[in-house]
C-alpha positions as CSV (number, residue, x, y, z in Angstrom):
1,X,-38.2,50.7,-9.0
2,X,-37.3,49.6,-5.2
3,X,-37.4,51.6,-2.5
4,X,-36.5,50.8,1.3
5,X,-39.3,51.0,3.7
6,X,-38.5,54.7,5.6
7,X,-38.1,54.6,9.5
8,X,-39.3,57.9,9.3
9,X,-42.6,57.1,9.2
10,X,-45.1,57.6,11.9
11,X,-47.5,55.3,13.5
12,X,-50.7,55.4,12.0
13,X,-54.3,54.1,12.1
14,X,-57.7,54.2,10.8
15,X,-61.0,52.2,10.7
16,X,-60.6,49.5,7.7
17,X,-64.4,48.4,7.8
18,X,-67.7,50.3,6.6
19,X,-68.9,52.9,9.5
20,X,-71.9,50.9,11.6
21,X,-73.3,47.8,12.6
22,X,-71.8,44.5,11.8
23,X,-70.5,41.5,13.4
24,X,-66.8,43.1,13.9
25,X,-64.5,46.1,13.3
26,X,-60.9,46.6,12.1
27,X,-58.9,49.2,13.4
28,X,-55.4,49.0,11.3
29,X,-52.3,50.3,12.7
30,X,-48.7,50.6,10.6
31,X,-45.6,51.7,11.5
32,X,-43.1,51.1,13.3
33,X,-44.3,51.2,17.1
34,X,-47.6,49.4,16.0
35,X,-46.9,46.5,18.2
36,X,-45.7,49.4,21.1
37,X,-48.6,51.1,20.4
38,X,-50.9,47.7,20.5
39,X,-49.6,46.0,23.2
40,X,-50.6,48.5,25.4
41,X,-53.7,48.7,25.1
42,X,-54.6,44.4,24.5
43,X,-54.8,42.4,27.8
44,X,-53.7,39.2,27.1
45,X,-50.3,37.9,25.5
46,X,-47.6,40.1,25.1
47,X,-47.4,41.1,20.9
48,X,-44.0,41.9,21.4
49,X,-43.2,38.0,22.2
50,X,-46.0,36.4,19.2
51,X,-45.0,35.1,16.0
52,X,-45.8,37.1,13.0
53,X,-48.9,36.7,10.7
54,X,-50.8,35.2,14.0
55,X,-54.7,36.3,15.3
56,X,-54.6,36.5,19.4
57,X,-56.8,36.7,21.6
58,X,-57.4,39.4,24.3
59,X,-59.5,42.0,26.1
60,X,-59.0,45.8,25.0
61,X,-58.2,47.9,28.3
62,X,-58.2,51.9,28.7
63,X,-54.5,52.0,30.4
64,X,-55.5,55.4,32.1
65,X,-58.3,53.8,34.0
66,X,-57.6,49.9,33.6
67,X,-60.9,49.5,32.7
68,X,-62.1,46.5,30.3
69,X,-63.3,48.1,27.0
70,X,-64.0,45.3,24.3
71,X,-63.1,41.6,23.6
72,X,-61.1,41.3,21.0
73,X,-58.7,39.2,18.6
74,X,-55.5,40.9,17.1
75,X,-53.5,40.0,13.8
76,X,-50.0,40.3,14.3
77,X,-48.0,40.9,11.4
78,X,-44.0,42.3,11.1
79,X,-42.4,44.1,8.0
80,X,-41.4,43.7,5.4
81,X,-44.5,40.6,4.7
82,X,-47.5,43.3,5.1
83,X,-49.6,45.2,3.2
84,X,-47.2,48.1,4.0
85,X,-44.1,46.6,4.4
86,X,-44.3,48.2,7.7
87,X,-45.1,46.4,11.0
88,X,-49.1,46.1,10.6
89,X,-51.3,45.4,13.7
90,X,-54.6,45.1,13.2
91,X,-57.6,44.8,16.2
92,X,-60.5,43.3,15.3
93,X,-63.3,44.4,17.9
94,X,-67.3,44.1,17.8
95,X,-68.6,45.5,15.1
96,X,-70.9,48.5,17.0
97,X,-70.5,52.5,16.5
98,X,-69.3,52.9,19.8
99,X,-67.1,49.7,20.5
100,X,-65.4,50.9,17.0
101,X,-65.1,54.1,17.6
102,X,-64.1,53.8,21.5
103,X,-61.1,51.1,20.4
104,X,-59.8,53.6,17.7
105,X,-59.5,56.6,20.0
106,X,-57.5,54.4,22.3
107,X,-55.5,53.7,19.8
108,X,-54.6,57.1,19.0
109,X,-54.3,58.6,21.9
110,X,-51.8,55.9,22.8
111,X,-49.1,57.1,19.9
112,X,-50.6,56.6,16.8
113,X,-52.1,59.1,14.5
114,X,-55.2,59.2,12.1
115,X,-54.2,58.0,8.8
116,X,-55.3,60.0,5.9
117,X,-57.1,58.7,3.3
118,X,-55.1,55.9,1.4
119,X,-52.4,56.4,3.6
120,X,-51.5,53.0,4.0
121,X,-52.0,51.8,0.2
122,X,-49.2,55.1,-0.3
123,X,-46.6,53.5,1.9
124,X,-47.4,50.2,0.6
125,X,-46.1,52.3,-3.1
126,X,-43.2,54.7,-1.2
127,X,-42.0,51.0,0.4
128,X,-41.7,49.6,-2.8
129,X,-44.8,46.8,-2.2
130,X,-46.4,47.9,-5.3
131,X,-46.3,50.5,-8.0
132,X,-48.5,53.4,-8.8
133,X,-50.7,51.7,-11.6
134,X,-50.9,48.9,-8.9
135,X,-51.6,51.1,-6.1
136,X,-54.6,52.7,-8.2
137,X,-56.1,49.2,-8.8
138,X,-56.7,48.6,-5.8
139,X,-59.0,51.2,-5.4
140,X,-60.8,50.1,-8.9
141,X,-61.3,46.6,-7.2
142,X,-63.3,48.2,-4.8
143,X,-65.4,50.4,-6.6
144,X,-66.0,47.0,-9.0
145,X,-69.7,46.9,-9.8
146,X,-69.2,43.7,-11.9
147,X,-67.6,40.7,-12.2
148,X,-65.6,41.8,-15.4
149,X,-64.1,45.3,-14.4
150,X,-63.0,43.3,-10.8
151,X,-60.7,40.9,-13.1
152,X,-59.5,43.6,-15.0
153,X,-58.9,45.5,-11.6
154,X,-57.4,42.0,-10.6
155,X,-55.1,42.0,-13.5
156,X,-53.9,45.6,-13.1
157,X,-53.3,45.0,-9.4
158,X,-51.2,41.6,-10.4
159,X,-49.6,43.6,-12.4
160,X,-50.4,43.0,-15.7
161,X,-50.1,46.4,-17.1
162,X,-47.0,47.1,-15.1
163,X,-45.0,44.3,-16.3
164,X,-45.9,45.4,-20.1
165,X,-45.2,48.9,-19.7
166,X,-42.0,48.2,-17.9
167,X,-40.6,45.8,-20.6
168,X,-41.3,48.7,-23.1
169,X,-39.4,50.9,-21.1
170,X,-36.5,48.7,-21.5
171,X,-36.9,48.2,-25.2
172,X,-37.3,52.2,-25.6
173,X,-33.7,52.1,-22.9
174,X,-32.1,49.4,-24.8
175,X,-32.2,51.4,-28.5
176,X,-31.4,54.7,-26.4
177,X,-28.3,53.1,-24.6
178,X,-27.1,52.3,-28.6
179,X,-28.0,55.2,-30.0
180,X,-25.6,57.1,-27.8
181,X,-22.5,54.5,-28.5
182,X,-22.7,55.0,-31.8
183,X,-23.1,58.5,-31.3
184,X,-20.0,58.5,-29.6
185,X,-18.1,56.1,-31.6
186,X,-18.9,56.6,-35.2
187,X,-16.7,53.8,-36.8
188,X,-18.8,53.7,-40.1
189,X,-19.8,56.4,-42.5
190,X,-23.8,54.3,-42.1
191,X,-24.0,55.2,-38.4
192,X,-25.9,57.7,-39.1
193,X,-28.3,55.7,-41.5
194,X,-28.1,52.7,-39.2
195,X,-29.1,54.4,-36.0
196,X,-32.1,55.8,-37.8
197,X,-33.3,52.9,-38.8
198,X,-33.1,51.3,-35.7
199,X,-35.1,54.4,-33.9
200,X,-37.3,53.9,-36.8
201,X,-38.5,50.0,-36.0
202,X,-38.2,50.8,-32.0
203,X,-40.4,53.5,-32.3
204,X,-42.8,51.5,-34.5
205,X,-42.6,48.3,-32.4
206,X,-43.5,50.3,-29.3
207,X,-46.5,52.4,-31.0
208,X,-48.0,49.1,-32.2
209,X,-48.2,48.4,-28.7
210,X,-49.5,51.5,-27.4
211,X,-52.1,51.9,-30.1
212,X,-53.2,48.6,-28.7
213,X,-53.8,49.9,-25.4
214,X,-55.1,52.5,-26.6
215,X,-58.0,50.5,-28.6
216,X,-58.7,49.0,-25.3
217,X,-59.4,52.1,-23.2
218,X,-62.5,52.8,-24.6
219,X,-64.0,49.0,-23.2
220,X,-61.7,49.4,-20.1
221,X,-63.4,52.4,-18.9
222,X,-66.8,51.1,-20.0
223,X,-66.0,48.7,-17.2
224,X,-64.4,50.7,-14.6
225,X,-66.9,53.7,-14.6
226,X,-70.0,52.2,-16.1
227,X,-72.1,53.4,-19.2
228,X,-74.4,56.5,-18.1
229,X,-77.8,55.1,-19.5
230,X,-80.8,57.1,-19.8
231,X,-84.2,55.4,-20.2
232,X,-85.9,58.0,-22.1
233,X,-89.4,58.5,-23.9
234,X,-92.8,60.5,-23.6
235,X,-94.5,60.3,-20.7
236,X,-96.5,56.7,-20.0
237,X,-94.6,54.3,-22.5
238,X,-92.8,52.2,-19.4
239,X,-89.5,53.7,-18.4
240,X,-90.1,53.0,-14.6
241,X,-91.1,49.2,-15.4
242,X,-87.8,48.7,-17.1
243,X,-86.3,49.9,-14.4
244,X,-87.8,47.9,-11.9
245,X,-87.7,45.1,-14.5
246,X,-83.1,45.7,-14.7
247,X,-82.9,45.9,-11.3
248,X,-85.5,43.1,-9.9
249,X,-87.1,45.9,-7.3
250,X,-90.0,48.2,-7.4
251,X,-87.9,50.9,-7.1
252,X,-90.0,53.8,-9.2
253,X,-93.5,54.2,-8.9
254,X,-95.2,52.9,-11.5
255,X,-98.7,53.9,-12.5
256,X,-100.7,54.7,-15.8
257,X,-100.6,58.2,-14.9
258,X,-99.0,60.2,-17.3
259,X,-95.9,62.6,-16.0
260,X,-95.7,60.3,-12.4
261,X,-92.3,60.6,-12.7
262,X,-91.0,64.4,-11.7
263,X,-87.6,63.8,-11.2
264,X,-84.3,61.6,-11.9
265,X,-83.9,58.2,-10.1
266,X,-80.5,56.6,-10.7
267,X,-79.2,53.2,-9.8
268,X,-76.8,51.4,-10.7
269,X,-77.4,47.3,-12.3
270,X,-75.1,44.7,-14.1
271,X,-76.6,43.8,-17.7
272,X,-74.6,41.2,-19.1
273,X,-71.3,42.0,-17.4
274,X,-72.0,45.6,-18.2
275,X,-72.6,47.8,-15.5
276,X,-75.0,50.3,-16.1
277,X,-75.9,53.3,-14.1
278,X,-79.9,54.0,-15.0
279,X,-81.4,57.0,-15.0
280,X,-85.2,57.4,-15.0
281,X,-86.3,60.1,-16.5
282,X,-89.6,62.2,-16.7
283,X,-91.5,61.5,-19.4
284,X,-90.4,64.3,-22.1
285,X,-93.2,66.4,-23.3
286,X,-94.6,69.9,-23.4
287,X,-96.6,70.6,-20.0
288,X,-97.5,73.1,-18.0
289,X,-97.3,71.4,-14.2
290,X,-94.1,73.6,-13.1
291,X,-93.0,70.7,-11.3
292,X,-93.4,68.5,-14.3
293,X,-91.4,70.8,-16.3
294,X,-88.4,70.9,-14.3
295,X,-88.4,67.3,-14.2
296,X,-88.2,67.2,-17.9
297,X,-85.4,70.2,-18.1
298,X,-83.8,67.4,-16.0
299,X,-84.6,64.6,-18.2
300,X,-83.1,67.0,-21.6
301,X,-80.1,67.5,-19.0
302,X,-79.5,63.5,-18.6
303,X,-80.0,62.5,-22.1
304,X,-77.0,64.9,-23.2
305,X,-74.6,63.6,-20.5
306,X,-75.6,59.8,-21.3
307,X,-73.4,57.1,-23.0
308,X,-76.5,55.4,-23.7
309,X,-79.6,56.4,-24.6
310,X,-82.7,53.8,-24.1
311,X,-85.2,55.3,-26.3
312,X,-88.7,53.8,-25.0
313,X,-91.6,53.7,-28.1
314,X,-95.3,53.0,-27.2
315,X,-96.5,50.2,-29.5
316,X,-99.3,50.5,-29.3
317,X,-100.0,53.8,-30.0
318,X,-99.2,55.8,-33.4
319,X,-95.8,57.5,-33.5
320,X,-96.5,60.7,-32.6
321,X,-94.4,64.2,-33.0
322,X,-92.7,63.9,-29.3
323,X,-91.6,60.5,-30.6
324,X,-90.4,61.7,-33.9
325,X,-88.5,64.4,-32.1
326,X,-86.8,61.9,-29.5
327,X,-86.0,59.8,-32.3
328,X,-84.1,63.1,-34.1
329,X,-82.4,64.1,-30.6
330,X,-81.1,60.7,-29.7
331,X,-79.5,60.4,-32.9
332,X,-76.0,61.3,-32.3
333,X,-75.7,59.1,-29.0
334,X,-75.3,55.3,-29.1
335,X,-78.2,54.0,-28.6
336,X,-81.3,51.1,-28.7
337,X,-85.0,51.8,-29.6
338,X,-87.4,49.5,-27.5
339,X,-91.3,49.3,-29.3
340,X,-92.5,48.3,-25.9
341,X,-96.2,47.3,-25.3
342,X,-96.3,44.3,-27.4
343,X,-98.8,43.1,-25.5
344,X,-101.0,45.0,-26.9
345,X,-102.2,45.3,-30.5
346,X,-99.4,47.1,-32.3
347,X,-100.0,50.6,-34.1
348,X,-96.5,51.3,-34.7
349,X,-95.0,49.8,-38.4
350,X,-91.9,48.4,-36.9
351,X,-90.0,48.7,-40.6
352,X,-90.9,52.4,-40.7
353,X,-88.7,53.1,-37.3
354,X,-86.3,50.9,-38.2
355,X,-85.7,53.5,-41.4
356,X,-85.8,56.4,-38.8
357,X,-82.9,54.9,-36.7
358,X,-80.6,53.5,-39.0
359,X,-78.4,51.1,-37.9
360,X,-79.4,51.8,-34.4
361,X,-81.1,48.0,-32.1
362,X,-84.5,47.8,-32.9
363,X,-85.8,45.6,-29.6
364,X,-89.9,44.8,-29.2
365,X,-90.8,44.2,-25.6
366,X,-93.7,43.4,-23.4
367,X,-92.4,44.5,-20.1
368,X,-95.4,43.9,-18.8
369,X,-95.0,39.9,-19.4
370,X,-91.1,39.9,-18.9
371,X,-90.9,39.6,-23.3
372,X,-87.6,40.5,-24.8
373,X,-86.0,42.7,-21.9
374,X,-83.6,39.7,-22.1
375,X,-82.3,40.3,-25.0
376,X,-80.7,43.7,-23.9
377,X,-77.7,43.1,-22.3
378,X,-76.8,41.6,-25.7
379,X,-77.3,44.0,-27.3
380,X,-76.1,46.6,-24.9
381,X,-73.0,44.4,-24.8
382,X,-72.3,44.2,-28.9
383,X,-72.2,47.9,-29.3
384,X,-69.7,48.7,-27.0
385,X,-67.8,45.5,-26.9
386,X,-68.2,44.1,-30.8
387,X,-66.6,40.8,-30.2
388,X,-68.4,40.5,-26.8
389,X,-67.0,41.0,-23.0
390,X,-65.4,37.7,-23.1
391,X,-63.1,38.1,-26.0
392,X,-61.4,40.9,-24.0
393,X,-60.4,38.4,-20.9
394,X,-57.0,37.9,-20.3
395,X,-55.4,40.8,-22.3
396,X,-54.1,43.7,-20.8
397,X,-57.0,46.7,-20.6
398,X,-56.4,50.5,-19.8
399,X,-59.2,51.5,-17.1
400,X,-57.8,54.6,-16.2
401,X,-58.1,58.0,-17.2
402,X,-54.5,59.3,-16.4
403,X,-53.2,56.0,-17.7
404,X,-54.7,56.8,-21.3
405,X,-53.8,60.6,-20.9
406,X,-49.9,59.2,-20.5
407,X,-50.6,56.7,-23.3
408,X,-52.0,59.2,-25.8
409,X,-48.9,61.6,-24.7
410,X,-46.5,58.8,-25.1
411,X,-48.2,57.9,-28.8
412,X,-47.3,61.5,-29.5
413,X,-43.6,61.5,-28.7
414,X,-43.5,58.3,-31.4
415,X,-45.0,59.9,-33.8
416,X,-42.9,62.9,-33.6
417,X,-39.9,60.8,-33.3
418,X,-41.4,58.8,-36.7
419,X,-41.7,62.3,-38.3
420,X,-38.1,63.7,-37.4
421,X,-36.5,60.6,-39.3
422,X,-38.9,61.1,-42.5
423,X,-37.8,64.7,-42.6
424,X,-34.0,63.5,-41.9
425,X,-33.5,65.2,-38.7
426,X,-30.4,64.5,-36.7
427,X,-30.2,61.3,-34.5
428,X,-29.4,63.2,-31.3
429,X,-32.2,65.8,-32.2
430,X,-34.7,63.0,-32.7
431,X,-34.0,60.9,-29.2
432,X,-35.2,63.7,-27.3
433,X,-38.9,62.8,-28.1
434,X,-38.0,58.9,-27.6
435,X,-36.5,60.2,-23.7
436,X,-40.2,62.0,-23.8
437,X,-42.2,58.9,-24.2
438,X,-40.0,56.5,-21.9
439,X,-40.5,59.4,-19.3
440,X,-44.3,59.2,-19.6
441,X,-44.7,55.5,-19.4
442,X,-42.7,55.7,-16.5
443,X,-45.5,58.2,-14.8
444,X,-48.0,55.0,-15.7
445,X,-46.0,52.9,-13.2
446,X,-44.4,55.5,-10.5
447,X,-41.0,55.5,-12.1
448,X,-41.1,58.7,-11.8
449,X,-43.6,61.0,-10.3
450,X,-44.1,64.3,-8.8
451,X,-45.5,64.8,-4.7
452,X,-48.2,66.7,-6.4
453,X,-49.3,63.5,-7.5
454,X,-49.2,61.4,-4.8
455,X,-51.4,63.5,-3.3
456,X,-54.0,63.9,-5.7
457,X,-54.7,60.4,-5.9
458,X,-54.3,58.7,-2.7
459,X,-57.0,61.7,-1.6
460,X,-59.4,59.7,-4.2
461,X,-59.2,56.7,-2.1
462,X,-61.0,55.7,1.3
463,X,-59.8,55.9,5.3
464,X,-58.3,52.8,6.0
465,X,-56.9,51.5,3.0
């Protein structure tokens, strides 16, 4: 779907760099009046006369007082070769809070309005610069936490998913057109059978692609959102030490005193390309300490919400009833059991623990001596990417929950097509479900959408993007 740039859009502006002290800040202006707005504020070259896609030196002034506000560089990019397909001006000012906010206020008081969250990308979509799945990939790219998740977002931004979806929609459209011809012009007695076979073959072909995309969704969602990873165990088994080792910094306090960690600590870390949201929990045990009780309760909540559990056991002590209770409590979760403190004389039978945890990986570590922890990343990657993350490079991968939902509904519509054909339903009824599949796939790319959906999606974007 290509939409011609809408001349009725007003001119918008926002700060497009993080707010705070830095070398520069960028105030982005987009719209038909972008050049006129900026030209009032710049003492230097006439921006309406400079070449497109150039950066120009000048001074920012307040037109009402002729006061010089800042020394700036101004980028001029003329439609349609811009992010929004509108005229875009970016004022690069010094990165202090005062300079940035004053520059923005001058822009807003001389013809622009403050952009809504995601409004620049929304205009890129409405003006045909991006389709909806590519627009969503912009935010995924900004939020990417590993090289792999960044590559998946880049592939989607480049249109890998869009091209596949559009090809499938065209295949469906072709067969629907042929079905209509056969229904309207039944020249042969066998036309119903021929048409049914055509629909069946196309439904099976498209379904094969949808199933493959849905199978990639689990791994894709992991790369996009990361794994909520709860570090669980009794007090003083090395949970905080493991967190600090994975983060390569002393984030959590480590002492020999049981119950030191009273609250949940969360941090993101990249482990072998898999983004983990590490949750260091208070040691789970029976306690009369009211503050520690709250920490234990939060630890149990973190366990319930976890995508992955790292269960630590102290190999220098015999298994306790609390250890066995934790092994049982984590049985339904993807988990890796870690026998820590192997630098001390062992009091645990590893084979007994392996028998208790079944197929779950068992890892021996000494966090104090920095041994064994390096193997953790490979075990995590194998749990969620059986063939390894590298095996998914280059393939179209679904990461977005909205896309997953629409693909599931489209797949169900194809199931209805195949069930209807098997039951001998008339072709003109069966094609209703085929058309529904075509519509659902169009919602992924934005070829069909509702305004409420756009408002909801782009409201999740940061201001200035």
